[in-house]
Chimera marker file (.cmm) of the C-alpha trace (Angstrom):
<marker_set name="trace">
<marker id="1" x="11.474" y="43.352" z="14.291" r="1" g="1" b="0" radius="0.5"/>
<marker id="2" x="8.311" y="43.771" z="15.940" r="1" g="1" b="0" radius="0.5"/>
<marker id="3" x="5.616" y="41.417" z="14.737" r="1" g="1" b="0" radius="0.5"/>
<marker id="4" x="1.922" y="42.830" z="14.728" r="1" g="1" b="0" radius="0.5"/>
<marker id="5" x="-0.925" y="40.856" z="16.468" r="1" g="1" b="0" radius="0.5"/>
<marker id="6" x="-2.197" y="39.421" z="12.951" r="1" g="1" b="0" radius="0.5"/>
<marker id="7" x="1.328" y="38.082" z="11.894" r="1" g="1" b="0" radius="0.5"/>
<marker id="8" x="1.418" y="36.474" z="14.982" r="1" g="1" b="0" radius="0.5"/>
<marker id="9" x="-2.137" y="34.721" z="14.665" r="1" g="1" b="0" radius="0.5"/>
<marker id="10" x="-1.305" y="33.689" z="11.131" r="1" g="1" b="0" radius="0.5"/>
<marker id="11" x="1.901" y="32.078" z="12.117" r="1" g="1" b="0" radius="0.5"/>
<marker id="12" x="0.374" y="30.466" z="15.070" r="1" g="1" b="0" radius="0.5"/>
<marker id="13" x="-2.792" y="29.317" z="12.831" r="1" g="1" b="0" radius="0.5"/>
<marker id="14" x="-0.039" y="28.156" z="9.964" r="1" g="1" b="0" radius="0.5"/>
<marker id="15" x="1.684" y="25.805" z="12.793" r="1" g="1" b="0" radius="0.5"/>
<marker id="16" x="-1.316" y="24.437" z="14.112" r="1" g="1" b="0" radius="0.5"/>
<marker id="17" x="-2.650" y="23.097" z="10.783" r="1" g="1" b="0" radius="0.5"/>
<marker id="18" x="0.568" y="22.148" z="9.507" r="1" g="1" b="0" radius="0.5"/>
<marker id="19" x="1.263" y="20.113" z="12.808" r="1" g="1" b="0" radius="0.5"/>
<marker id="20" x="-2.131" y="18.624" z="12.733" r="1" g="1" b="0" radius="0.5"/>
<marker id="21" x="-1.656" y="17.389" z="9.046" r="1" g="1" b="0" radius="0.5"/>
<marker id="22" x="1.752" y="16.149" z="9.799" r="1" g="1" b="0" radius="0.5"/>
<marker id="23" x="0.341" y="13.939" z="12.801" r="1" g="1" b="0" radius="0.5"/>
<marker id="24" x="-2.535" y="12.935" z="10.541" r="1" g="1" b="0" radius="0.5"/>
<marker id="25" x="0.183" y="11.709" z="7.786" r="1" g="1" b="0" radius="0.5"/>
<marker id="26" x="2.214" y="9.983" z="10.609" r="1" g="1" b="0" radius="0.5"/>
<marker id="27" x="-1.017" y="8.108" z="12.061" r="1" g="1" b="0" radius="0.5"/>
<marker id="28" x="-1.763" y="7.014" z="8.346" r="1" g="1" b="0" radius="0.5"/>
<marker id="29" x="2.050" y="5.617" z="7.992" r="1" g="1" b="0" radius="0.5"/>
<marker id="30" x="1.678" y="3.874" z="11.270" r="1" g="1" b="0" radius="0.5"/>
<marker id="31" x="-1.535" y="2.355" z="10.226" r="1" g="1" b="0" radius="0.5"/>
<marker id="32" x="-0.026" y="1.254" z="6.668" r="1" g="1" b="0" radius="0.5"/>
<marker id="33" x="2.874" y="-0.118" z="8.572" r="1" g="1" b="0" radius="0.5"/>
<marker id="34" x="0.585" y="-2.377" z="10.638" r="1" g="1" b="0" radius="0.5"/>
<marker id="35" x="-1.322" y="-3.373" z="7.502" r="1" g="1" b="0" radius="0.5"/>
<marker id="36" x="1.997" y="-4.538" z="5.905" r="1" g="1" b="0" radius="0.5"/>
<marker id="37" x="3.033" y="-6.369" z="8.861" r="1" g="1" b="0" radius="0.5"/>
<marker id="38" x="-0.342" y="-8.387" z="9.153" r="1" g="1" b="0" radius="0.5"/>
<marker id="39" x="0.019" y="-8.891" z="5.422" r="1" g="1" b="0" radius="0.5"/>
<marker id="40" x="3.126" y="-10.328" z="5.974" r="1" g="1" b="0" radius="0.5"/>
<marker id="41" x="1.775" y="-12.746" z="8.439" r="1" g="1" b="0" radius="0.5"/>
<marker id="42" x="-0.827" y="-13.603" z="5.967" r="1" g="1" b="0" radius="0.5"/>
<marker id="43" x="1.491" y="-14.590" z="2.993" r="1" g="1" b="0" radius="0.5"/>
<marker id="44" x="2.452" y="-17.883" z="4.365" r="1" g="1" b="0" radius="0.5"/>
<marker id="45" x="-1.086" y="-18.868" z="5.163" r="1" g="1" b="0" radius="0.5"/>
<marker id="46" x="-1.984" y="-19.014" z="1.319" r="1" g="1" b="0" radius="0.5"/>
<marker id="47" x="-5.381" y="-17.311" z="1.882" r="1" g="1" b="0" radius="0.5"/>
<marker id="48" x="-5.943" y="-15.156" z="-1.209" r="1" g="1" b="0" radius="0.5"/>
<marker id="49" x="-9.010" y="-13.436" z="0.097" r="1" g="1" b="0" radius="0.5"/>
<marker id="50" x="-6.874" y="-12.127" z="3.262" r="1" g="1" b="0" radius="0.5"/>
<marker id="51" x="-4.072" y="-11.075" z="1.110" r="1" g="1" b="0" radius="0.5"/>
<marker id="52" x="-6.632" y="-9.123" z="-1.138" r="1" g="1" b="0" radius="0.5"/>
<marker id="53" x="-8.199" y="-7.540" z="1.790" r="1" g="1" b="0" radius="0.5"/>
<marker id="54" x="-4.888" y="-6.583" z="3.192" r="1" g="1" b="0" radius="0.5"/>
<marker id="55" x="-3.682" y="-5.160" z="-0.308" r="1" g="1" b="0" radius="0.5"/>
<marker id="56" x="-7.071" y="-3.239" z="-0.769" r="1" g="1" b="0" radius="0.5"/>
<marker id="57" x="-6.648" y="-1.881" z="2.849" r="1" g="1" b="0" radius="0.5"/>
<marker id="58" x="-3.092" y="-0.762" z="2.143" r="1" g="1" b="0" radius="0.5"/>
<marker id="59" x="-4.028" y="0.902" z="-1.371" r="1" g="1" b="0" radius="0.5"/>
<marker id="60" x="-6.744" y="2.912" z="0.497" r="1" g="1" b="0" radius="0.5"/>
<marker id="61" x="-4.147" y="3.823" z="2.991" r="1" g="1" b="0" radius="0.5"/>
<marker id="62" x="-1.588" y="4.804" z="0.483" r="1" g="1" b="0" radius="0.5"/>
<marker id="63" x="-4.079" y="6.805" z="-1.354" r="1" g="1" b="0" radius="0.5"/>
<marker id="64" x="-5.148" y="8.652" z="1.559" r="1" g="1" b="0" radius="0.5"/>
<marker id="65" x="-1.424" y="9.375" z="2.362" r="1" g="1" b="0" radius="0.5"/>
<marker id="66" x="-0.831" y="10.915" z="-1.078" r="1" g="1" b="0" radius="0.5"/>
<marker id="67" x="-4.047" y="12.983" z="-0.563" r="1" g="1" b="0" radius="0.5"/>
<marker id="68" x="-2.701" y="14.285" z="2.619" r="1" g="1" b="0" radius="0.5"/>
<marker id="69" x="0.358" y="15.034" z="1.137" r="1" g="1" b="0" radius="0.5"/>
<marker id="70" x="-1.033" y="17.311" z="-1.621" r="1" g="1" b="0" radius="0.5"/>
<marker id="71" x="-2.635" y="19.419" z="1.226" r="1" g="1" b="0" radius="0.5"/>
<marker id="72" x="0.657" y="19.570" z="3.193" r="1" g="1" b="0" radius="0.5"/>
<marker id="73" x="2.775" y="20.653" z="0.474" r="1" g="1" b="0" radius="0.5"/>
<marker id="74" x="1.295" y="24.059" z="0.368" r="1" g="1" b="0" radius="0.5"/>
<marker id="75" x="1.265" y="24.571" z="4.178" r="1" g="1" b="0" radius="0.5"/>
<marker id="76" x="4.905" y="23.657" z="4.115" r="1" g="1" b="0" radius="0.5"/>
<marker id="77" x="5.535" y="26.352" z="1.692" r="1" g="1" b="0" radius="0.5"/>
<marker id="78" x="3.891" y="29.101" z="3.854" r="1" g="1" b="0" radius="0.5"/>
<marker id="79" x="5.704" y="27.669" z="7.007" r="1" g="1" b="0" radius="0.5"/>
<marker id="80" x="8.777" y="28.291" z="5.124" r="1" g="1" b="0" radius="0.5"/>
<marker id="81" x="7.965" y="31.522" z="3.856" r="1" g="1" b="0" radius="0.5"/>
<marker id="82" x="6.349" y="33.049" z="7.219" r="1" g="1" b="0" radius="0.5"/>
<marker id="83" x="7.368" y="30.851" z="10.290" r="1" g="1" b="0" radius="0.5"/>
<marker id="84" x="10.782" y="29.152" z="9.617" r="1" g="1" b="0" radius="0.5"/>
<marker id="85" x="13.097" y="32.589" z="9.664" r="1" g="1" b="0" radius="0.5"/>
<marker id="86" x="12.296" y="33.209" z="13.369" r="1" g="1" b="0" radius="0.5"/>
<marker id="87" x="13.579" y="29.576" z="14.312" r="1" g="1" b="0" radius="0.5"/>
<marker id="88" x="11.341" y="29.350" z="17.270" r="1" g="1" b="0" radius="0.5"/>
<marker id="89" x="9.295" y="26.254" z="16.121" r="1" g="1" b="0" radius="0.5"/>
<marker id="90" x="11.191" y="22.748" z="16.944" r="1" g="1" b="0" radius="0.5"/>
<marker id="91" x="7.912" y="20.542" z="16.777" r="1" g="1" b="0" radius="0.5"/>
<marker id="92" x="7.670" y="20.702" z="12.845" r="1" g="1" b="0" radius="0.5"/>
<marker id="93" x="11.406" y="19.440" z="12.057" r="1" g="1" b="0" radius="0.5"/>
<marker id="94" x="11.035" y="16.566" z="14.771" r="1" g="1" b="0" radius="0.5"/>
<marker id="95" x="7.584" y="15.537" z="12.983" r="1" g="1" b="0" radius="0.5"/>
<marker id="96" x="9.376" y="15.567" z="9.790" r="1" g="1" b="0" radius="0.5"/>
<marker id="97" x="11.933" y="13.412" z="10.961" r="1" g="1" b="0" radius="0.5"/>
<marker id="98" x="9.241" y="10.917" z="12.658" r="1" g="1" b="0" radius="0.5"/>
<marker id="99" x="7.693" y="10.760" z="9.222" r="1" g="1" b="0" radius="0.5"/>
<marker id="100" x="10.896" y="10.091" z="7.428" r="1" g="1" b="0" radius="0.5"/>
<marker id="101" x="11.673" y="7.211" z="9.964" r="1" g="1" b="0" radius="0.5"/>
<marker id="102" x="8.080" y="5.887" z="9.305" r="1" g="1" b="0" radius="0.5"/>
<marker id="103" x="8.331" y="5.950" z="5.660" r="1" g="1" b="0" radius="0.5"/>
<marker id="104" x="11.553" y="3.985" z="5.689" r="1" g="1" b="0" radius="0.5"/>
<marker id="105" x="10.110" y="1.444" z="7.874" r="1" g="1" b="0" radius="0.5"/>
<marker id="106" x="7.172" y="1.156" z="5.441" r="1" g="1" b="0" radius="0.5"/>
<marker id="107" x="9.561" y="0.863" z="2.668" r="1" g="1" b="0" radius="0.5"/>
<marker id="108" x="11.379" y="-1.653" z="4.350" r="1" g="1" b="0" radius="0.5"/>
<marker id="109" x="8.248" y="-3.853" z="5.192" r="1" g="1" b="0" radius="0.5"/>
<marker id="110" x="6.973" y="-3.519" z="1.697" r="1" g="1" b="0" radius="0.5"/>
<marker id="111" x="10.308" y="-4.775" z="0.274" r="1" g="1" b="0" radius="0.5"/>
<marker id="112" x="10.388" y="-7.949" z="2.716" r="1" g="1" b="0" radius="0.5"/>
<marker id="113" x="6.466" y="-8.617" z="1.647" r="1" g="1" b="0" radius="0.5"/>
<marker id="114" x="7.233" y="-8.252" z="-1.891" r="1" g="1" b="0" radius="0.5"/>
<marker id="115" x="10.452" y="-10.978" z="-1.479" r="1" g="1" b="0" radius="0.5"/>
<marker id="116" x="8.186" y="-13.257" z="0.640" r="1" g="1" b="0" radius="0.5"/>
<marker id="117" x="5.567" y="-13.238" z="-1.687" r="1" g="1" b="0" radius="0.5"/>
<marker id="118" x="7.776" y="-13.771" z="-4.683" r="1" g="1" b="0" radius="0.5"/>
<marker id="119" x="9.236" y="-16.685" z="-2.991" r="1" g="1" b="0" radius="0.5"/>
<marker id="120" x="5.830" y="-18.139" z="-1.968" r="1" g="1" b="0" radius="0.5"/>
<marker id="121" x="4.675" y="-17.904" z="-5.647" r="1" g="1" b="0" radius="0.5"/>
<marker id="122" x="7.631" y="-19.671" z="-7.004" r="1" g="1" b="0" radius="0.5"/>
<marker id="123" x="6.900" y="-22.556" z="-4.387" r="1" g="1" b="0" radius="0.5"/>
<marker id="124" x="3.379" y="-22.670" z="-5.608" r="1" g="1" b="0" radius="0.5"/>
<marker id="125" x="4.556" y="-22.602" z="-9.322" r="1" g="1" b="0" radius="0.5"/>
<marker id="126" x="6.952" y="-25.481" z="-8.601" r="1" g="1" b="0" radius="0.5"/>
<marker id="127" x="4.147" y="-27.489" z="-6.911" r="1" g="1" b="0" radius="0.5"/>
<marker id="128" x="1.900" y="-26.855" z="-10.097" r="1" g="1" b="0" radius="0.5"/>
<marker id="129" x="4.507" y="-27.937" z="-12.208" r="1" g="1" b="0" radius="0.5"/>
<marker id="130" x="5.130" y="-31.408" z="-10.063" r="1" g="1" b="0" radius="0.5"/>
<marker id="131" x="1.634" y="-31.938" z="-10.406" r="1" g="1" b="0" radius="0.5"/>
<marker id="132" x="1.147" y="-35.238" z="-12.412" r="1" g="1" b="0" radius="0.5"/>
<marker id="133" x="-2.084" y="-35.585" z="-14.472" r="1" g="1" b="0" radius="0.5"/>
<marker id="134" x="-2.950" y="-39.382" z="-14.249" r="1" g="1" b="0" radius="0.5"/>
<marker id="135" x="-5.042" y="-39.261" z="-17.581" r="1" g="1" b="0" radius="0.5"/>
<marker id="136" x="-2.409" y="-37.736" z="-19.628" r="1" g="1" b="0" radius="0.5"/>
<marker id="137" x="-1.566" y="-40.859" z="-21.499" r="1" g="1" b="0" radius="0.5"/>
<marker id="138" x="-4.795" y="-42.364" z="-21.626" r="1" g="1" b="0" radius="0.5"/>
<marker id="139" x="-7.393" y="-42.375" z="-24.577" r="1" g="1" b="0" radius="0.5"/>
<marker id="140" x="-10.420" y="-40.447" z="-23.942" r="1" g="1" b="0" radius="0.5"/>
<marker id="141" x="-13.399" y="-39.914" z="-26.341" r="1" g="1" b="0" radius="0.5"/>
<marker id="142" x="-12.926" y="-36.379" z="-25.895" r="1" g="1" b="0" radius="0.5"/>
<marker id="143" x="-9.433" y="-36.187" z="-27.583" r="1" g="1" b="0" radius="0.5"/>
<marker id="144" x="-9.935" y="-38.219" z="-30.541" r="1" g="1" b="0" radius="0.5"/>
<marker id="145" x="-11.650" y="-37.023" z="-33.719" r="1" g="1" b="0" radius="0.5"/>
<marker id="146" x="-12.919" y="-40.432" z="-34.739" r="1" g="1" b="0" radius="0.5"/>
<marker id="147" x="-16.562" y="-41.306" z="-35.047" r="1" g="1" b="0" radius="0.5"/>
<marker id="148" x="-17.734" y="-37.672" z="-34.889" r="1" g="1" b="0" radius="0.5"/>
<marker id="149" x="-21.218" y="-36.887" z="-36.094" r="1" g="1" b="0" radius="0.5"/>
<marker id="150" x="-21.475" y="-34.765" z="-39.008" r="1" g="1" b="0" radius="0.5"/>
<marker id="151" x="-25.178" y="-34.512" z="-39.574" r="1" g="1" b="0" radius="0.5"/>
<marker id="152" x="-28.140" y="-34.581" z="-37.075" r="1" g="1" b="0" radius="0.5"/>
<marker id="153" x="-31.487" y="-36.112" z="-38.056" r="1" g="1" b="0" radius="0.5"/>
<marker id="154" x="-34.603" y="-34.643" z="-36.519" r="1" g="1" b="0" radius="0.5"/>
<marker id="155" x="-37.960" y="-36.395" z="-36.924" r="1" g="1" b="0" radius="0.5"/>
<marker id="156" x="-40.926" y="-34.710" z="-36.050" r="1" g="1" b="0" radius="0.5"/>
<link id1="1" id2="2" r="1" g="1" b="0" radius="0.2"/>
<link id1="2" id2="3" r="1" g="1" b="0" radius="0.2"/>
<link id1="3" id2="4" r="1" g="1" b="0" radius="0.2"/>
<link id1="4" id2="5" r="1" g="1" b="0" radius="0.2"/>
<link id1="5" id2="6" r="1" g="1" b="0" radius="0.2"/>
<link id1="6" id2="7" r="1" g="1" b="0" radius="0.2"/>
<link id1="7" id2="8" r="1" g="1" b="0" radius="0.2"/>
<link id1="8" id2="9" r="1" g="1" b="0" radius="0.2"/>
<link id1="9" id2="10" r="1" g="1" b="0" radius="0.2"/>
<link id1="10" id2="11" r="1" g="1" b="0" radius="0.2"/>
<link id1="11" id2="12" r="1" g="1" b="0" radius="0.2"/>
<link id1="12" id2="13" r="1" g="1" b="0" radius="0.2"/>
<link id1="13" id2="14" r="1" g="1" b="0" radius="0.2"/>
<link id1="14" id2="15" r="1" g="1" b="0" radius="0.2"/>
<link id1="15" id2="16" r="1" g="1" b="0" radius="0.2"/>
<link id1="16" id2="17" r="1" g="1" b="0" radius="0.2"/>
<link id1="17" id2="18" r="1" g="1" b="0" radius="0.2"/>
<link id1="18" id2="19" r="1" g="1" b="0" radius="0.2"/>
<link id1="19" id2="20" r="1" g="1" b="0" radius="0.2"/>
<link id1="20" id2="21" r="1" g="1" b="0" radius="0.2"/>
<link id1="21" id2="22" r="1" g="1" b="0" radius="0.2"/>
<link id1="22" id2="23" r="1" g="1" b="0" radius="0.2"/>
<link id1="23" id2="24" r="1" g="1" b="0" radius="0.2"/>
<link id1="24" id2="25" r="1" g="1" b="0" radius="0.2"/>
<link id1="25" id2="26" r="1" g="1" b="0" radius="0.2"/>
<link id1="26" id2="27" r="1" g="1" b="0" radius="0.2"/>
<link id1="27" id2="28" r="1" g="1" b="0" radius="0.2"/>
<link id1="28" id2="29" r="1" g="1" b="0" radius="0.2"/>
<link id1="29" id2="30" r="1" g="1" b="0" radius="0.2"/>
<link id1="30" id2="31" r="1" g="1" b="0" radius="0.2"/>
<link id1="31" id2="32" r="1" g="1" b="0" radius="0.2"/>
<link id1="32" id2="33" r="1" g="1" b="0" radius="0.2"/>
<link id1="33" id2="34" r="1" g="1" b="0" radius="0.2"/>
<link id1="34" id2="35" r="1" g="1" b="0" radius="0.2"/>
<link id1="35" id2="36" r="1" g="1" b="0" radius="0.2"/>
<link id1="36" id2="37" r="1" g="1" b="0" radius="0.2"/>
<link id1="37" id2="38" r="1" g="1" b="0" radius="0.2"/>
<link id1="38" id2="39" r="1" g="1" b="0" radius="0.2"/>
<link id1="39" id2="40" r="1" g="1" b="0" radius="0.2"/>
<link id1="40" id2="41" r="1" g="1" b="0" radius="0.2"/>
<link id1="41" id2="42" r="1" g="1" b="0" radius="0.2"/>
<link id1="42" id2="43" r="1" g="1" b="0" radius="0.2"/>
<link id1="43" id2="44" r="1" g="1" b="0" radius="0.2"/>
<link id1="44" id2="45" r="1" g="1" b="0" radius="0.2"/>
<link id1="45" id2="46" r="1" g="1" b="0" radius="0.2"/>
<link id1="46" id2="47" r="1" g="1" b="0" radius="0.2"/>
<link id1="47" id2="48" r="1" g="1" b="0" radius="0.2"/>
<link id1="48" id2="49" r="1" g="1" b="0" radius="0.2"/>
<link id1="49" id2="50" r="1" g="1" b="0" radius="0.2"/>
<link id1="50" id2="51" r="1" g="1" b="0" radius="0.2"/>
<link id1="51" id2="52" r="1" g="1" b="0" radius="0.2"/>
<link id1="52" id2="53" r="1" g="1" b="0" radius="0.2"/>
<link id1="53" id2="54" r="1" g="1" b="0" radius="0.2"/>
<link id1="54" id2="55" r="1" g="1" b="0" radius="0.2"/>
<link id1="55" id2="56" r="1" g="1" b="0" radius="0.2"/>
<link id1="56" id2="57" r="1" g="1" b="0" radius="0.2"/>
<link id1="57" id2="58" r="1" g="1" b="0" radius="0.2"/>
<link id1="58" id2="59" r="1" g="1" b="0" radius="0.2"/>
<link id1="59" id2="60" r="1" g="1" b="0" radius="0.2"/>
<link id1="60" id2="61" r="1" g="1" b="0" radius="0.2"/>
<link id1="61" id2="62" r="1" g="1" b="0" radius="0.2"/>
<link id1="62" id2="63" r="1" g="1" b="0" radius="0.2"/>
<link id1="63" id2="64" r="1" g="1" b="0" radius="0.2"/>
<link id1="64" id2="65" r="1" g="1" b="0" radius="0.2"/>
<link id1="65" id2="66" r="1" g="1" b="0" radius="0.2"/>
<link id1="66" id2="67" r="1" g="1" b="0" radius="0.2"/>
<link id1="67" id2="68" r="1" g="1" b="0" radius="0.2"/>
<link id1="68" id2="69" r="1" g="1" b="0" radius="0.2"/>
<link id1="69" id2="70" r="1" g="1" b="0" radius="0.2"/>
<link id1="70" id2="71" r="1" g="1" b="0" radius="0.2"/>
<link id1="71" id2="72" r="1" g="1" b="0" radius="0.2"/>
<link id1="72" id2="73" r="1" g="1" b="0" radius="0.2"/>
<link id1="73" id2="74" r="1" g="1" b="0" radius="0.2"/>
<link id1="74" id2="75" r="1" g="1" b="0" radius="0.2"/>
<link id1="75" id2="76" r="1" g="1" b="0" radius="0.2"/>
<link id1="76" id2="77" r="1" g="1" b="0" radius="0.2"/>
<link id1="77" id2="78" r="1" g="1" b="0" radius="0.2"/>
<link id1="78" id2="79" r="1" g="1" b="0" radius="0.2"/>
<link id1="79" id2="80" r="1" g="1" b="0" radius="0.2"/>
<link id1="80" id2="81" r="1" g="1" b="0" radius="0.2"/>
<link id1="81" id2="82" r="1" g="1" b="0" radius="0.2"/>
<link id1="82" id2="83" r="1" g="1" b="0" radius="0.2"/>
<link id1="83" id2="84" r="1" g="1" b="0" radius="0.2"/>
<link id1="84" id2="85" r="1" g="1" b="0" radius="0.2"/>
<link id1="85" id2="86" r="1" g="1" b="0" radius="0.2"/>
<link id1="86" id2="87" r="1" g="1" b="0" radius="0.2"/>
<link id1="87" id2="88" r="1" g="1" b="0" radius="0.2"/>
<link id1="88" id2="89" r="1" g="1" b="0" radius="0.2"/>
<link id1="89" id2="90" r="1" g="1" b="0" radius="0.2"/>
<link id1="90" id2="91" r="1" g="1" b="0" radius="0.2"/>
<link id1="91" id2="92" r="1" g="1" b="0" radius="0.2"/>
<link id1="92" id2="93" r="1" g="1" b="0" radius="0.2"/>
<link id1="93" id2="94" r="1" g="1" b="0" radius="0.2"/>
<link id1="94" id2="95" r="1" g="1" b="0" radius="0.2"/>
<link id1="95" id2="96" r="1" g="1" b="0" radius="0.2"/>
<link id1="96" id2="97" r="1" g="1" b="0" radius="0.2"/>
<link id1="97" id2="98" r="1" g="1" b="0" radius="0.2"/>
<link id1="98" id2="99" r="1" g="1" b="0" radius="0.2"/>
<link id1="99" id2="100" r="1" g="1" b="0" radius="0.2"/>
<link id1="100" id2="101" r="1" g="1" b="0" radius="0.2"/>
<link id1="101" id2="102" r="1" g="1" b="0" radius="0.2"/>
<link id1="102" id2="103" r="1" g="1" b="0" radius="0.2"/>
<link id1="103" id2="104" r="1" g="1" b="0" radius="0.2"/>
<link id1="104" id2="105" r="1" g="1" b="0" radius="0.2"/>
<link id1="105" id2="106" r="1" g="1" b="0" radius="0.2"/>
<link id1="106" id2="107" r="1" g="1" b="0" radius="0.2"/>
<link id1="107" id2="108" r="1" g="1" b="0" radius="0.2"/>
<link id1="108" id2="109" r="1" g="1" b="0" radius="0.2"/>
<link id1="109" id2="110" r="1" g="1" b="0" radius="0.2"/>
<link id1="110" id2="111" r="1" g="1" b="0" radius="0.2"/>
<link id1="111" id2="112" r="1" g="1" b="0" radius="0.2"/>
<link id1="112" id2="113" r="1" g="1" b="0" radius="0.2"/>
<link id1="113" id2="114" r="1" g="1" b="0" radius="0.2"/>
<link id1="114" id2="115" r="1" g="1" b="0" radius="0.2"/>
<link id1="115" id2="116" r="1" g="1" b="0" radius="0.2"/>
<link id1="116" id2="117" r="1" g="1" b="0" radius="0.2"/>
<link id1="117" id2="118" r="1" g="1" b="0" radius="0.2"/>
<link id1="118" id2="119" r="1" g="1" b="0" radius="0.2"/>
<link id1="119" id2="120" r="1" g="1" b="0" radius="0.2"/>
<link id1="120" id2="121" r="1" g="1" b="0" radius="0.2"/>
<link id1="121" id2="122" r="1" g="1" b="0" radius="0.2"/>
<link id1="122" id2="123" r="1" g="1" b="0" radius="0.2"/>
<link id1="123" id2="124" r="1" g="1" b="0" radius="0.2"/>
<link id1="124" id2="125" r="1" g="1" b="0" radius="0.2"/>
<link id1="125" id2="126" r="1" g="1" b="0" radius="0.2"/>
<link id1="126" id2="127" r="1" g="1" b="0" radius="0.2"/>
<link id1="127" id2="128" r="1" g="1" b="0" radius="0.2"/>
<link id1="128" id2="129" r="1" g="1" b="0" radius="0.2"/>
<link id1="129" id2="130" r="1" g="1" b="0" radius="0.2"/>
<link id1="130" id2="131" r="1" g="1" b="0" radius="0.2"/>
<link id1="131" id2="132" r="1" g="1" b="0" radius="0.2"/>
<link id1="132" id2="133" r="1" g="1" b="0" radius="0.2"/>
<link id1="133" id2="134" r="1" g="1" b="0" radius="0.2"/>
<link id1="134" id2="135" r="1" g="1" b="0" radius="0.2"/>
<link id1="135" id2="136" r="1" g="1" b="0" radius="0.2"/>
<link id1="136" id2="137" r="1" g="1" b="0" radius="0.2"/>
<link id1="137" id2="138" r="1" g="1" b="0" radius="0.2"/>
<link id1="138" id2="139" r="1" g="1" b="0" radius="0.2"/>
<link id1="139" id2="140" r="1" g="1" b="0" radius="0.2"/>
<link id1="140" id2="141" r="1" g="1" b="0" radius="0.2"/>
<link id1="141" id2="142" r="1" g="1" b="0" radius="0.2"/>
<link id1="142" id2="143" r="1" g="1" b="0" radius="0.2"/>
<link id1="143" id2="144" r="1" g="1" b="0" radius="0.2"/>
<link id1="144" id2="145" r="1" g="1" b="0" radius="0.2"/>
<link id1="145" id2="146" r="1" g="1" b="0" radius="0.2"/>
<link id1="146" id2="147" r="1" g="1" b="0" radius="0.2"/>
<link id1="147" id2="148" r="1" g="1" b="0" radius="0.2"/>
<link id1="148" id2="149" r="1" g="1" b="0" radius="0.2"/>
<link id1="149" id2="150" r="1" g="1" b="0" radius="0.2"/>
<link id1="150" id2="151" r="1" g="1" b="0" radius="0.2"/>
<link id1="151" id2="152" r="1" g="1" b="0" radius="0.2"/>
<link id1="152" id2="153" r="1" g="1" b="0" radius="0.2"/>
<link id1="153" id2="154" r="1" g="1" b="0" radius="0.2"/>
<link id1="154" id2="155" r="1" g="1" b="0" radius="0.2"/>
<link id1="155" id2="156" r="1" g="1" b="0" radius="0.2"/>
</marker_set>
């Protein structure tokens, strides 16, 4: 089967664009993994602002990954329809393997962070429950309803 110049150019364009999108997605996954690793170091520091910043940044990157995936899917369908049958392209499967490995690393790091955060929150809750209120058994003017005024006299 002989390919026309237009078909070759179309396949080349599909390959280039799909490769570009997969490389962008790989970079986003790498960036997300770095954010998760930084978040892992921030959890023991008990700095809520830092944790919130890492969480927000991670969420933005995750949203970006999802958006990129929506763009990649149609190109993968084109790739499977027009290019895959030739068997000449080996870079796309390698990129997919890299992405799969990065996804597994991200999932693993995310699991580690969730477990660390759960343990840390449990420790904080234990510290809070161990706190003793020194005024717990003392009488306060605010805890008794005795001698509460029922009328106010205002003279002008």
